[in-house]
KOLLUM-626476 format. One record per residue: residue number from 0; residue in one letter; x, z negated, y negated of N, C-alpha, C, O in turn. Coordinates in Angstrom, 1 decimal, always signed. Layout:
N
ATOM, n, res, n.x, n.z, n.y, ca.x, ca.z, ca.y, c.x, c.z, c.y, o.x, o.z, o.y
ATOM, NUM, a, X, Z, Y, X, Z, Y, X, Z, Y, X, Z, Y
...
***
This chain:
64
ATOM, n, res, n.x, n.z, n.y, ca.x, ca.z, ca.y, c.x, c.z, c.y, o.x, o.z, o.y
ATOM, 0, m, -4.3, -11.4, +5.1, -4.3, -10.6, +4.0, -3.8, -11.5, +2.8, -4.3, -12.6, +2.6
ATOM, 1, t, -2.9, -11.0, +2.0, -2.4, -11.7, +0.9, -3.1, -11.3, -0.4, -3.7, -10.3, -0.5
ATOM, 2, v, -2.9, -12.2, -1.4, -3.4, -11.9, -2.7, -2.7, -10.7, -3.3, -3.3, -10.0, -4.1
ATOM, 3, n, -1.5, -10.6, -2.9, -0.7, -9.4, -3.5, -1.3, -8.1, -3.1, -1.4, -7.2, -3.9
ATOM, 4, l, -1.9, -8.0, -1.9, -2.5, -6.8, -1.5, -3.8, -6.5, -2.3, -4.1, -5.4, -2.7
ATOM, 5, i, -4.5, -7.6, -2.6, -5.7, -7.4, -3.4, -5.4, -6.9, -4.8, -6.1, -6.1, -5.4
ATOM, 6, f, -4.3, -7.5, -5.4, -3.9, -7.0, -6.7, -3.4, -5.6, -6.7, -3.7, -4.8, -7.6
ATOM, 7, k, -2.7, -5.2, -5.6, -2.3, -3.8, -5.5, -3.5, -2.8, -5.4, -3.5, -1.8, -6.0
ATOM, 8, i, -4.5, -3.2, -4.7, -5.7, -2.4, -4.5, -6.4, -2.3, -5.9, -6.9, -1.2, -6.2
ATOM, 9, a, -6.5, -3.4, -6.6, -7.2, -3.4, -7.9, -6.4, -2.5, -8.9, -7.0, -1.8, -9.7
ATOM, 10, a, -5.1, -2.6, -8.8, -4.2, -1.8, -9.7, -4.4, -0.3, -9.4, -4.5, +0.5, -10.4
ATOM, 11, v, -4.4, +0.1, -8.2, -4.6, +1.5, -7.8, -6.0, +1.9, -8.3, -6.1, +3.0, -8.8
ATOM, 12, g, -7.0, +1.1, -8.1, -8.4, +1.4, -8.5, -8.5, +1.7, -10.0, -9.1, +2.7, -10.5
ATOM, 13, i, -7.9, +0.8, -10.8, -7.9, +1.0, -12.3, -7.1, +2.2, -12.7, -7.6, +3.0, -13.5
ATOM, 14, l, -5.9, +2.4, -12.1, -5.1, +3.6, -12.4, -5.8, +4.9, -12.0, -5.7, +5.8, -12.8
ATOM, 15, v, -6.4, +4.9, -10.9, -7.0, +6.1, -10.4, -8.2, +6.4, -11.3, -8.5, +7.6, -11.6
ATOM, 16, s, -9.0, +5.4, -11.7, -10.2, +5.7, -12.5, -9.8, +6.2, -13.9, -10.4, +7.1, -14.4
ATOM, 17, v, -8.7, +5.6, -14.5, -8.3, +6.1, -15.8, -7.8, +7.5, -15.7, -8.1, +8.4, -16.5
ATOM, 18, i, -6.9, +7.8, -14.7, -6.4, +9.2, -14.6, -7.5, +10.2, -14.3, -7.5, +11.3, -14.8
ATOM, 19, s, -8.5, +9.8, -13.5, -9.6, +10.6, -13.1, -10.4, +10.9, -14.4, -10.8, +12.1, -14.6
ATOM, 20, q, -10.7, +9.9, -15.2, -11.5, +10.2, -16.4, -10.7, +11.1, -17.4, -11.4, +12.0, -18.0
ATOM, 21, v, -9.4, +10.9, -17.5, -8.7, +11.8, -18.4, -8.7, +13.2, -17.9, -8.9, +14.2, -18.7
ATOM, 22, l, -8.6, +13.4, -16.6, -8.6, +14.7, -16.0, -10.0, +15.4, -16.2, -10.1, +16.6, -16.4
ATOM, 23, k, -11.0, +14.6, -16.0, -12.4, +15.2, -16.1, -12.6, +15.6, -17.5, -13.3, +16.6, -17.7
ATOM, 24, h, -12.2, +14.8, -18.5, -12.5, +15.2, -19.9, -11.6, +16.4, -20.3, -11.9, +17.0, -21.3
ATOM, 25, s, -10.5, +16.6, -19.7, -9.7, +17.8, -20.0, -10.1, +19.0, -19.2, -9.5, +20.1, -19.4
ATOM, 26, g, -11.2, +18.9, -18.4, -11.7, +20.0, -17.7, -11.1, +20.3, -16.4, -11.2, +21.5, -15.8
ATOM, 27, r, -10.4, +19.4, -15.8, -9.7, +19.6, -14.5, -10.4, +18.7, -13.4, -9.8, +17.8, -13.0
ATOM, 28, e, -11.6, +19.1, -13.1, -12.4, +18.3, -12.1, -11.7, +18.3, -10.8, -11.8, +17.3, -10.0
ATOM, 29, e, -11.1, +19.4, -10.4, -10.5, +19.5, -9.1, -9.4, +18.5, -8.9, -9.2, +17.8, -7.9
ATOM, 30, h, -8.5, +18.4, -10.0, -7.4, +17.5, -10.0, -7.9, +16.0, -10.0, -7.3, +15.2, -9.4
ATOM, 31, a, -9.0, +15.8, -10.7, -9.6, +14.4, -10.7, -10.0, +14.0, -9.3, -9.8, +12.9, -8.9
ATOM, 32, f, -10.7, +15.0, -8.6, -11.1, +14.7, -7.3, -9.9, +14.4, -6.3, -10.0, +13.5, -5.6
ATOM, 33, l, -8.9, +15.2, -6.5, -7.7, +15.0, -5.6, -7.0, +13.7, -5.9, -6.5, +13.1, -5.0
ATOM, 34, t, -7.0, +13.3, -7.2, -6.5, +12.0, -7.6, -7.2, +10.9, -6.9, -6.7, +9.9, -6.4
ATOM, 35, s, -8.6, +11.0, -7.0, -9.4, +9.9, -6.4, -9.2, +9.9, -4.8, -9.1, +8.8, -4.3
ATOM, 36, l, -9.1, +11.0, -4.2, -8.8, +11.1, -2.8, -7.5, +10.5, -2.4, -7.4, +9.8, -1.4
ATOM, 37, a, -6.5, +10.8, -3.2, -5.1, +10.2, -3.0, -5.1, +8.7, -3.1, -4.5, +8.0, -2.3
ATOM, 38, g, -5.9, +8.2, -4.1, -6.0, +6.7, -4.2, -6.7, +6.1, -3.1, -6.3, +5.1, -2.6
ATOM, 39, l, -7.7, +6.8, -2.6, -8.5, +6.2, -1.4, -7.6, +6.2, -0.2, -7.6, +5.3, +0.6
ATOM, 40, l, -6.8, +7.3, +0.0, -6.0, +7.4, +1.2, -4.9, +6.3, +1.1, -4.5, +5.8, +2.2
ATOM, 41, l, -4.3, +6.1, +0.0, -3.3, +5.1, -0.2, -3.8, +3.7, +0.2, -3.1, +2.9, +0.9
ATOM, 42, v, -5.0, +3.4, -0.3, -5.6, +2.1, -0.1, -5.9, +1.9, +1.4, -5.7, +0.9, +2.0
ATOM, 43, l, -6.4, +3.0, +2.0, -6.7, +3.0, +3.5, -5.4, +2.8, +4.3, -5.4, +2.1, +5.3
ATOM, 44, y, -4.4, +3.4, +3.8, -3.1, +3.2, +4.5, -2.6, +1.8, +4.5, -2.0, +1.3, +5.5
ATOM, 45, w, -2.9, +1.1, +3.4, -2.6, -0.3, +3.3, -3.5, -1.2, +4.2, -3.0, -2.2, +4.7
ATOM, 46, i, -4.8, -0.9, +4.3, -5.7, -1.7, +4.9, -5.9, -1.5, +6.4, -6.3, -2.5, +7.1
ATOM, 47, v, -5.5, -0.4, +6.9, -5.7, -0.1, +8.4, -5.0, -1.1, +9.3, -5.6, -1.5, +10.3
ATOM, 48, p, -3.8, -1.5, +9.0, -3.2, -2.6, +9.9, -4.0, -3.9, +10.0, -4.1, -4.5, +11.0
ATOM, 49, y, -4.6, -4.3, +8.9, -5.4, -5.5, +8.8, -6.7, -5.3, +9.6, -7.2, -6.2, +10.3
ATOM, 50, i, -7.3, -4.1, +9.6, -8.5, -3.8, +10.3, -8.2, -3.8, +11.8, -9.0, -4.3, +12.6
ATOM, 51, y, -7.1, -3.2, +12.2, -6.6, -3.2, +13.6, -6.4, -4.6, +14.1, -6.8, -5.0, +15.2
ATOM, 52, e, -5.8, -5.4, +13.3, -5.6, -6.8, +13.6, -6.9, -7.6, +13.8, -7.0, -8.4, +14.7
ATOM, 53, l, -7.9, -7.3, +13.0, -9.2, -7.9, +13.1, -9.9, -7.5, +14.4, -10.4, -8.4, +15.1
ATOM, 54, f, -9.8, -6.2, +14.8, -10.4, -5.8, +16.0, -9.7, -6.4, +17.2, -10.4, -6.7, +18.2
ATOM, 55, e, -8.4, -6.5, +17.1, -7.7, -7.1, +18.3, -8.1, -8.6, +18.4, -8.2, -9.1, +19.5
ATOM, 56, t, -8.2, -9.3, +17.3, -8.6, -10.7, +17.4, -10.0, -10.8, +17.9, -10.3, -11.7, +18.7
ATOM, 57, i, -10.9, -10.0, +17.5, -12.3, -10.0, +18.1, -12.3, -9.7, +19.6, -13.0, -10.3, +20.3
ATOM, 58, k, -11.5, -8.7, +20.0, -11.4, -8.4, +21.4, -10.8, -9.6, +22.2, -11.3, -9.9, +23.3
ATOM, 59, k, -9.8, -10.3, +21.7, -9.3, -11.4, +22.4, -10.3, -12.6, +22.4, -10.4, -13.3, +23.4
ATOM, 60, l, -11.1, -12.7, +21.4, -12.1, -13.8, +21.3, -13.2, -13.6, +22.3, -13.6, -14.6, +23.0
ATOM, 61, f, -13.7, -12.4, +22.5, -14.7, -12.1, +23.4, -14.3, -11.9, +24.9, -15.1, -11.9, +25.8
ATOM, 62, s, -13.0, -11.8, +25.1, -12.5, -11.6, +26.5, -12.3, -13.0, +27.1, -11.9, -13.0, +28.3
ATOM, 63, l, -12.5, -14.1, +26.4, -12.3, -15.4, +27.0, -13.3, -15.8, +28.0, -13.3, -16.8, +28.6
***
């Protein structure tokens, strides 16, 4: 995992929280929820390959 990925995740988190707060204060709670969900799915899309790689490494480690 690179530092670049950590910065991208942090940027998405900050951006989603700001947009969510603006939408909540304007009375659009549904859109705020969907924005948070979209941010979560985007970060999961980035992280899933690393989790898969971790499980594969653990599988190889214990199969020795």
